[in-house]
C-alpha positions in Angstrom: 197.2 194.7 114.1 196.8 195.5 110.4 193.3 196.1 109.0 191.7 193.3 107.1 192.2 193.4 103.3 191.8 191.3 100.2 188.1 190.8 100.5 185.6 191.2 97.7 181.9 190.4 97.3 179.7 189.8 94.4 175.9 189.8 94.4 174.3 187.2 92.2 170.5 187.5 92.4 169.5 186.8 96.0 173.0 185.3 96.8 176.2 187.1 97.9 179.6 185.4 97.4 182.4 186.8 99.6 185.9 186.0 98.4 189.3 186.5 100.1 192.3 186.7 97.7 190.1 185.3 94.9 189.0 182.2 97.0 185.4 181.8 98.1 185.2 182.5 101.8 181.4 182.6 102.3 178.2 182.3 100.4 175.1 184.1 101.9 171.6 183.6 100.7 168.2 185.2 101.3 167.8 187.2 104.5 171.4 186.8 105.5 172.6 188.2 102.2 170.2 191.2 102.6 171.5 191.8 106.1 175.1 191.6 104.9 174.4 194.1 102.1 172.9 196.6 104.5 175.8 196.3 106.9 178.6 196.4 104.2 177.0 199.6 102.9 177.1 201.4 106.2 180.6 200.5 107.6 184.1 199.6 106.6 183.6 196.9 103.9 186.8 195.0 104.6 186.1 194.7 108.3 182.5 193.8 107.7 183.5 191.0 105.2 186.1 189.7 107.6 183.6 189.5 110.4 181.0 187.7 108.2 183.5 185.1 107.0 184.9 184.4 110.4 188.3 185.7 109.5 188.1 188.4 112.2 191.2 188.3 114.4 191.0 189.2 118.1 194.7 189.2 118.8 194.7 186.3 121.2 195.9 183.6 118.7 199.5 183.8 119.8 198.6 183.5 123.5 196.4 180.5 122.8 199.1 178.9 120.6 201.6 179.1 123.4 199.3 177.5 126.0 200.7 174.0 127.1 197.4 172.4 126.1 197.8 173.6 122.5 201.5 172.8 122.0 201.0 169.3 120.9 203.6 166.9 122.2 202.7 163.8 120.2 200.4 162.2 122.7 197.3 162.2 120.5 194.2 163.4 122.3 195.6 162.8 125.8 193.8 159.5 126.3 190.3 161.0 126.3 187.9 159.1 124.2 190.6 156.9 122.6 189.4 153.4 122.6 186.2 151.4 122.8 183.6 151.8 125.4 181.8 148.8 126.5 
């Protein structure tokens, strides 16, 4: 699996804006911003930003996509919760 890339961050006062390929991926404020800045300074910045934005891949996406439950099939939500309760 390739390493994450394309992330950048900009500190604006007490706010940190993380972008991925020039699109805003996360905005951190206050304590969370300070925690992020401490972590990004001590590790691999690209990996840290990927984790903080939720773009961190675990490698199981293909397996989950192939599961019968996730294939679709055009039946909507499988009849669960579709309709009125009364």
